[in-house]
C-alpha positions as CSV (number, residue, x, y, z in Angstrom):
1,M,12.6,-1.3,8.7
2,L,10.6,0.7,6.3
3,I,7.6,-1.5,5.6
4,L,5.1,-1.0,2.8
5,I,1.6,-2.1,3.9
6,A,-0.1,-3.6,0.8
7,G,-3.7,-4.7,0.5
8,P,-7.0,-3.9,-1.1
9,Y,-7.7,-0.2,-1.8
10,R,-9.7,0.0,-4.9
11,S,-10.3,-3.7,-5.4
12,G,-13.9,-4.9,-4.8
13,T,-15.2,-1.3,-4.3
14,N,-16.8,-0.6,-7.7
15,D,-15.0,2.7,-7.2
16,N,-17.3,3.6,-4.3
17,P,-15.4,6.3,-2.4
18,E,-16.8,5.1,1.0
19,L,-15.6,1.6,0.4
20,M,-12.2,2.9,-0.7
21,R,-12.0,4.9,2.5
22,R,-12.8,1.8,4.5
23,N,-10.1,-0.2,2.7
24,L,-7.6,2.6,3.4
25,A,-8.6,2.5,7.1
26,K,-7.8,-1.2,7.1
27,L,-4.4,-0.6,5.7
28,E,-3.9,2.2,8.2
29,A,-4.9,0.0,11.1
30,A,-1.7,-1.9,10.7
31,A,0.5,1.2,10.7
32,L,0.5,1.9,14.5
33,P,1.4,-1.6,15.5
34,L,4.3,-1.6,13.0
35,F,5.5,1.7,14.4
36,R,5.2,0.3,17.9
37,L,7.4,-2.6,16.8
38,G,10.1,-0.1,16.0
39,H,9.5,0.2,12.2
40,I,8.4,2.9,9.9
41,P,5.1,2.0,8.2
42,M,4.3,3.2,4.7
43,I,1.2,3.1,2.6
44,G,1.4,4.0,-1.0
45,E,-1.9,5.9,-0.9
46,W,-0.4,8.2,1.7
47,V,1.8,9.5,-1.0
48,A,-0.4,9.0,-4.0
49,L,-3.7,10.5,-2.9
50,P,-2.3,14.1,-2.4
51,L,-0.5,13.8,-5.7
52,L,-3.7,12.7,-7.4
53,Q,-5.5,15.7,-6.1
54,I,-2.7,18.1,-7.3
55,A,-2.7,16.3,-10.7
56,G,-6.4,16.9,-11.0
57,S,-7.6,13.3,-10.9
58,K,-11.4,13.2,-11.0
59,R,-12.0,9.5,-10.6
60,P,-10.2,6.2,-10.1
61,G,-8.8,4.9,-13.3
62,D,-8.5,8.3,-15.1
63,K,-5.2,9.3,-16.7
64,A,-3.7,10.9,-13.6
65,Y,-4.7,8.0,-11.4
66,E,-3.0,5.5,-13.7
67,E,0.1,7.7,-14.0
68,I,0.4,8.0,-10.2
69,L,-1.2,5.4,-8.0
70,Y,0.7,2.2,-8.7
71,P,3.9,3.8,-9.8
72,V,4.1,5.4,-6.3
73,A,4.1,2.0,-4.6
74,H,6.6,0.7,-7.1
75,R,9.0,3.6,-6.4
76,L,8.5,3.2,-2.7
77,L,9.5,-0.4,-2.9
78,A,12.9,0.7,-4.1
79,K,13.3,2.2,-0.6
80,C,11.5,-0.3,1.5
81,D,13.0,-3.2,3.5
82,A,9.8,-5.3,3.6
83,V,6.2,-5.6,2.7
84,L,3.2,-6.5,5.0
85,R,0.6,-8.0,2.6
86,L,-2.8,-7.8,4.3
87,E,-5.5,-10.2,3.2
88,G,-8.0,-9.5,0.5
89,A,-8.0,-9.7,-3.3
90,S,-5.9,-6.9,-4.8
91,Q,-4.0,-7.1,-8.1
92,G,-2.0,-4.0,-7.0
93,A,-0.9,-5.5,-3.7
94,D,-0.1,-8.8,-5.5
95,E,2.1,-6.8,-7.9
96,D,3.8,-5.2,-4.9
97,V,4.6,-8.6,-3.5
98,R,5.9,-9.8,-6.8
99,I,8.2,-6.8,-7.1
100,A,9.3,-7.1,-3.4
101,T,10.1,-10.8,-3.9
102,E,12.1,-10.0,-7.1
103,R,14.1,-7.5,-5.1
104,G,14.8,-9.9,-2.3
105,L,12.6,-8.0,0.3
106,K,11.0,-9.9,3.1
107,V,7.2,-10.3,2.7
108,Y,5.1,-10.8,5.8
109,Y,1.5,-11.9,5.6
110,R,0.6,-11.5,9.3
111,L,1.4,-8.6,11.6
112,E,2.3,-11.2,14.2
113,D,5.2,-12.4,12.0
114,V,6.9,-9.0,11.8
115,P,9.8,-9.0,14.3
116,A,10.4,-6.1,16.6
117,A,13.3,-3.8,15.7
């Protein structure tokens, strides 16, 4: 399965770049275990962050950020088979789960619940 890993990225950081990097590291920590289970892990920021740089985004919440960050995840969800929702408050991740549920995708809340391929 192609599994979108969803969880806090910007939430709770006050736009502090170091805290955002830490949140990304938490998302990425789930990627290798998913891969080892036989799946392809995906994190929206892996696609969005390079696009933001190319688009000239200067800070979270600016025009390019709003144009790209969340829409990337929503477009990815059209290709994904499931979502792994990591813990932590995140409106964006909650929206990913809402969209996934509407599309009939499986949503996992613990890595341990994701079956091996």
